[in-house]
VOPAGU-2260 file (C-alpha; in pm, 1 decimal, decimal comma):
REM VOPAGU-2260
SITE   aa  ch    i         X         Y         Z
SITE  MET   A    0     -18,8     -11,3      -6,9
SITE  SER   A    1     150,0     301,5     -92,4
SITE  VAL   A    2     149,7     654,0     113,3
SITE  GLU   A    3      40,2     985,2     -54,8
SITE  LEU   A    4     162,0    1263,0     111,3
SITE  VAL   A    5      50,2    1635,7      47,4
SITE  PRO   A    6     171,8    1964,2     165,5
SITE  ILE   A    7     -63,7    2133,5     415,0
SITE  GLY   A    8     140,3    2440,7     437,2
SITE  PHE   A    9     474,0    2572,5     611,3
SITE  ASN   A   10     683,5    2204,8     536,9
SITE  ASN   A   11     405,6    2023,3     654,7
SITE  ILE   A   12     301,3    1709,4     498,6
SITE  VAL   A   13      25,1    1456,1     643,0
SITE  ALA   A   14     -36,4    1117,9     495,5
SITE  MET   A   15    -398,9    1112,0     274,4
SITE  ASN   A   16    -453,2     790,5     370,5
SITE  ARG   A   17    -495,8     912,3     726,6
SITE  VAL   A   18    -750,4    1181,2     654,1
SITE  LEU   A   19   -1117,7    1111,9     688,7
SITE  ALA   A   20   -1232,3    1432,0     614,3
SITE  ILE   A   21   -1132,9    1807,8     560,7
SITE  LEU   A   22   -1331,2    2062,2     732,6
SITE  ASN   A   23   -1367,2    2406,4     747,7
SITE  PRO   A   24   -1283,8    2551,3    1112,6
SITE  ASP   A   25   -1576,3    2841,0    1049,2
SITE  SER   A   26   -1870,6    2647,6    1170,2
SITE  GLN   A   27   -1977,1    2605,3    1554,3
SITE  PRO   A   28   -1961,1    2205,7    1537,5
SITE  VAL   A   29   -1625,4    2204,7    1380,4
SITE  ARG   A   30   -1540,6    2424,4    1637,6
SITE  ARG   A   31   -1668,1    2265,3    1941,0
SITE  LEU   A   32   -1461,0    1954,0    1778,3
SITE  ILE   A   33   -1135,2    2155,1    1792,0
SITE  GLN   A   34   -1197,9    2238,4    2182,9
SITE  GLU   A   35   -1293,0    1905,7    2239,7
SITE  GLY   A   36    -947,6    1753,4    2090,9
SITE  ARG   A   37    -744,8    2034,1    2248,7
SITE  LYS   A   38    -900,1    1887,0    2606,0
SITE  HIS   A   39    -800,6    1558,0    2503,8
SITE  GLU   A   40    -439,2    1662,6    2350,9
SITE  ARG   A   41    -548,9    1544,4    2036,5
SITE  VAL   A   42    -485,0    1853,2    1815,6
SITE  VAL   A   43    -164,8    1897,5    1612,3
SITE  ASP   A   44    -138,9    2321,9    1530,6
SITE  ALA   A   45      65,8    2344,0    1190,6
SITE  THR   A   46     -76,3    2690,1    1152,9
SITE  PHE   A   47     255,8    2879,4    1253,8
SITE  GLY   A   48      52,3    3109,9    1439,6
SITE  ARG   A   49    -215,0    3173,3    1155,3
SITE  ARG   A   50    -574,8    3155,3    1123,2
SITE  ALA   A   51    -665,8    2825,9    1076,8
SITE  ARG   A   52    -801,0    2769,6     744,2
SITE  ALA   A   53    -868,4    2341,7     760,9
SITE  VAL   A   54    -928,3    2113,3     994,7
SITE  LEU   A   55    -778,9    1753,2     912,9
SITE  LEU   A   56    -940,5    1472,1    1084,4
SITE  LEU   A   57    -757,6    1161,5    1130,7
SITE  ASP   A   58    -840,5     821,0    1152,1
SITE  SER   A   59    -666,2     821,1    1509,6
SITE  GLY   A   60    -954,7    1102,7    1659,5
SITE  HIS   A   61    -638,2    1342,9    1606,1
SITE  LEU   A   62    -743,0    1695,4    1426,5
SITE  VAL   A   63    -473,6    1905,8    1220,5
SITE  LEU   A   64    -515,2    2262,8    1195,6
SITE  ALA   A   65    -418,7    2405,6     882,7
SITE  ALA   A   66    -337,6    2783,4     735,2
SITE  VAL   A   67    -462,3    2638,3     396,2
SITE  GLN   A   68    -789,0    2621,9     218,6
SITE  PRO   A   69    -975,9    2308,6     236,9
SITE  GLN   A   70    -997,2    2356,0    -136,4
SITE  THR   A   71    -637,0    2442,8    -208,7
SITE  ILE   A   72    -528,2    2050,1      11,6
SITE  ALA   A   73    -780,8    1868,4    -217,0
SITE  GLY   A   74    -632,6    2002,9    -505,4
SITE  ARG   A   75    -287,4    1913,5    -407,4
SITE  LEU   A   76    -395,3    1563,2    -322,0
SITE  ASP   A   77    -536,0    1527,9    -715,4
SITE  PRO   A   78    -364,0    1726,1    -937,8
SITE  HIS   A   79    -651,1    1647,1   -1224,7
SITE  ARG   A   80    -929,8    1783,5   -1042,2
SITE  GLY   A   81   -1152,4    2028,8   -1206,6
SITE  THR   A   82    -998,5    1900,5   -1534,0
SITE  ASP   A   83   -1214,6    1733,7   -1851,7
SITE  HIS   A   84   -1044,9    1365,8   -1879,6
SITE  GLY   A   85   -1308,1    1272,3   -2188,2
């Protein structure tokens, strides 16, 4: 099984086979999820002090905060996304 590594900003990389969802942190349910994750030390902040623009939910229950948009991460995952292959 190959592992696809995808950059999430500031030289941070995540294994996409471990990602269950890429979420927008602006909704109240996701904010609560982050708050609960911080209580249980399951949040990895990869924003380098910037505003979190994406939250990656991992299969281990950890949350990774990224400073790039969810669409950007998804686009890096599939470089052919949005192109017509006929």
